[in-house]
N, C-alpha and C positions, 0 to 999 in steps of 0.2 A: 808565608814568606813576606819579608819586609824590605823593600828597596832602600838604599841610600838616598837616591835621587830618581825621580820620575820626571821626564821631560814630555810635556804635551806638544807634539808637533815636531815632525822630522825635516823642518825646512832649514833654510840658512843659518839662522840664529840657534836654533837647537842643536844643529850638527856642530856648529862652532864651539858650542859649550861643552857637548859631549866629547869632542875631539881634544879638548884641553883639560877636562876634569877627570882625575882618575878616582875610581870608586871601588868598593869590594863588589858591589851589585847594583847596578842601575838600569834603568827602563826607558826606552823612547817609544811613545804610542803615536802611531801615525794613522790618520783617518783613511788615506788612500792605499793602493796596493803596494806603492814603492815611495820610499823617501826623496826628498829633494826635488820634487816635480817643477816647482817654480825656479828654483836654482838652474835646472837645466834649461830653461828658456830665457834666462837673463842674458841681455846683450845679444839677443837673436841667436842664442845657443853658444855663444862666445864667451860669456860670463865677464862682464866688466865688473871686477872685483872690488876696485876702489879708484881713487883719483890721487895723481902724484902731486897736485898743487900744494902749496905751503899749508900745513895744517891749521894755521891762524885764519886762513880763508874759509875754513869748513864751516863754523857755526852759522854763518850768514846764508849758507845753503838749506838750511833748515827753517827758514822763516822765523816767526815770532818765538819759536821754542829753541832756536839754535843756542842762545846763552845758557839756557838751563842745562844743556848736555855738554857744554864746552868742556868742562874738566874730564868727563869720561873720553872724550874725542881726543883730548890731549894726552891722557894717560895711555889709552890703548889706540894709537893713531894709525895713519895710513901706512907709515913706514913699518910699524910694528906688525900690521897685518900682511904687507908685502913680504917681509922677512919670515913670517910664519908659513905663508904659502910656499915660499922657496924652500923652506926647511923640509916641505913634505916632497921634495924632488919635482917640483912644478916650476920650471922657469917662466919668468913673466916678461912682458914688453910694455913699454910706455909709449903710447902713440903721441903724435905731435899735439893733440887736444888733451893731454895729460890723462886720458882715460887708461887704466891699467887692465891687461887682459892676460890670461895664461898663453905662452908662446904657441900652443898648439891650437888656440882659438876654440877649445872644447870645454864647455862647462862640466862635462862628464868627468873629466880628469880631476877637477877639483872635488866634486861630489863623491867620487870613489875613494879618494884619499881621506876625506873627512869621515866617512863611514868606516873605513879600515881603522882609523885611529880611535873612533868612538868604541868599536867592538874591542880593541886592545885595552882600552881603558877601563873596561868592565860593563859596558852597556849592552843590553839585549834590545832587539828591535821587534815590536809587534805592529803589524800592518792591518789595513782594513778594520780599524777599531775606533768608533766614535766616543769621546768622552761626553758623558751627560751630566756629570756633577763632579765638583771638586769640594772637599773639606779639608780642614787641617790634618794631614796624616794619611788621607786617602783619596783615591781617585776611581770614579765609577764609570765604567764603560758598559756597552751592550754585551759585552764579552765576559764581564765580571768586575770585581772590585780589587783593587791593589792597594797595599799599604806601604807607606813611605815616610822617611824623615823630612824630605824637602819635596816640593813640587815646583816645577818651572814651567809656565805658561808661555809657549813659543808658537802660537798657532797662526801668527800672520794676520793678514786683513782680509778684505773680500775681493781683491783684485784676482783675475784669472781663476774664477772659481771652479774651472775645470781641473785645476792642480790640487783641489781639496781644501782651498781657502773659502771658508763660508761665513765665518764671524759668529757662528752659533754659540760658541762657549762664552762670548761676550754677553749673550742674554743671560746666562746662567749666573754671571758675575754681577750683572746689573741688578738681579733679583736678590743678591746677597748684600746690596748697598754699595757697590763699587761704582763710581761715577763714570759713565761711559759716554765719550763724546760721539756724537752721531757720525757714522762712517759714510764717507762719500769718494767716489772714484777721483783719483788724481793721477797727473802725468798720462793723460789719455787725449786723444783727438777731439777737436771741436767741430761740430757740424752747423752748417748755416743754412738759411733758407735761400732757394734759387742759386744753389752753388754753381759757378760757371767754369770751373776749371777741370772738370773730369777728363777732357781730352788731353790734357797736358800734365797729368799726374806724375810725379817724379822730379819736376822742377823745383828748386830750392833757391832760397835767398839767405845771404850771410849777414849777421848782426844788424838786424833790423828792429824798429820799435813795434810792439805789440800791447795792445791795451785791452783788457776786459773790465768794463764799467770804470771804476777808479784804480784798477790795479794795472800797473804798467811795467814792463821788462824789455830787454833787448836781447836778441839772439837769433839763431837761425830758424827759419820757417819752411816747411815742406809742403807742397800741394800733393794731396792724395787724390784718388779716385772718388772719395766721398766727402772730403773736407780738408781742414788745416791741421797740420801736425808739426814736427820739429820741436826743438828744446824751448824755444820762446813759448810756443802755443801750449805745450804740455805743462809747462811751468804754471800757467794760469788757468788750467783747465778746472781745477777745483773751485774756482769762482764762477764758472760758466753756468748760466741758468737758461733755461728756454724763455725767449722773449728778451733777453738781455743783449748787449751789444758787443761785438768784438771790432776793434780798429786796428788795421795793419797800416804801417808807412813803409811802402816799398822804396820810396826815396826819402832823402832828408826832409823832415817836416817843416823846416825853416827856408826851404828851397823857394825862390821867387818864380814867378812866370816868365820864362825866357822870351826874348823876342822872337817872332817867327818869319817876320818880313824877309823876303829874298832867299829863304831856304827852299832849295828845289827838291830836297830828299822827301821821300814819303813820311808821313807821321810816324809809322812804325819803325822805319829805319832811323829817323832822327832821335826818336826817344831812346831807342835800343843803344845807339852809339854814345849818346849824351850821358844816359843814366846807367849803362851797362846792364840792361834788363832783357832778358830772353824774348826773341821776336814771336815765338809761339804763344808765350804768355800775353804780350801786348795785342796779338791778334785776337785772342779770345776776351780780352779786356774792352777793346774797341767794339767788338761785336755785341759785348753786353751793355756798352754805353750808347750803342747805336750811332757810333761815329765811324766814318770811312777811313779806315787805318791805311789804305793804300792812295789815298789822296795827298797830293803835294802838300807839305806844311804851310807854304806861304798861301796857299789857296783855302785853307781851312778857316772857318769862321773863328772870330776871336772867342766866342762863346764856348764853342766845341773844344778849342785848345785849352782853355782855362779849366774846362771840366775835367779833361783828362789828366792835367797836372795836379788838380785838386785831389782827384780820385787817388792818384799814385802816392800824394803826400799823406792822405787819411782816409783810406777806403773803409767804410763801415758796413758791417754785416749784421743781420739779425740771426742770433743763435737759436738754432733749432733743438739742440741737444749735444751730447758728447758721446764718445765711444763706449762710456759706462764701465762697470767693472770687468766685463769680458775683455776689454783691451787696455784697461789701466795698468800701468806698470806698478803702481803702489796704491795703498789706501790711506787717505786722510781721516783722521778721527781714530778711535779707539779708547784704550783705558787711560784717563786723564793722569797727566804727570804729577798732578797733585795727590794722587793715591799711591805714589811710588816713593820710597826712599831711594834717591838717585846715588847714594853712596854704596848701596848694596843691592839694588833693584827689587827690594822686597816690597809687597803690598803693605802699606803702614797699617792696615786693619787685620792683618794675618801674620803670624810670626814666621812661618816657614813656607810661605808662597811668593814666588818670584815671577816677574814677567819681563820679557825682553823681546827685541826686534820690532817688527812692523805691528804687533798686536797692540802697541802703545800709540798714543796719539802724537806721532812723530813721522813726518814724511819728508824726505829729502829732495833735492834737485836731481834731475837726471844726469849720469855721470859717474856712477859708482858710490854716490853718498848713502844709499839706503843699504847697501850691503855692508859698508863700513859702519853704519850704525848698528846693525845686526851683530857684528863682531865686537865693536866696543861695549855694547851693553851685555852681551854674553860672556865677555871677560870679567866684567865687573861683578856679575852673578856668580861666576865660577870661582872667583877669589873669595868672595862673601861666603860661599857654601864651604869651601876648602879650609879657609884660615880666618874667617871672620875679618877679612881685610877691608879697609875703607879708604876713601880718597879725602 
């Protein structure tokens, strides 16, 4: 038996492709017992499918590689993805932050519809089967060898390994001479030495500056019981190395030291009201700095007053590690884009092997950008397989 198409990986990109590409006989090979495991936990189970902002703003959300994938993002854009999901009878909502979700806020609704479409399009599903080798025209698994006209690699990265993403197939490709960029966790929390905010986990800050070594961004920061998280921290996590530094500005870095003379309020109350910072956060901060936060501001020494203002402007922490692949939303690294014909998603060294989604060296910002790339790349491959269509 020979299949028209074999898709290795039953995650988002593989299911997007299978739900769009009609074949006489196709096969999806999934290593776990069920498809779409990572899709199910996307957006904390709510499935942040894409982002509603202007598509021209998208390329910069993918770092240095954004310009390389600009054409495919424009061709199969966020509006196209939203219309497709709604055509599956899944109404969508757009939040104030432009993140797009199914109205039900259930990832399973999208997974079920994509799987239904894939089956109607002629695809079979094999689960619990690990691919150990690929050649042009065949896929070798522990359960047997399957022949095919086209192979699509959609195995994802290494993030959330419990969902089946382990990156093992990349080792096979590397042995075949394919350039693989080392994979590291991205969009994951950052941990620091002597973390002092365990008692006030859940407190967040809006649109503040975060810097990891020489990389700086602005965004929201969340204090967790283990370390720092939130979009701004997640965005820089791929640059975080043990022994490196993370700097957080809870107030404007250009803020001068205000006059404290004549202020009868306690230090915590004064700073909380002036800079709109949570008192519980300030209590832990003053404890850490060994400053009496309940002391009247006017009675505080000039040195202590300056110390806390300087800290809030540019707090520096020594990085002890990150959440790793177990908590990383995506993986940085993978198949080098230089190995891919981005007009077709084919591997340049192989005539009928394609790669799509997170298995490639592309990782977007949090907010729906990674699922958008999974869709856009899958549509390019689907058209190439179906019609030899190019952009």
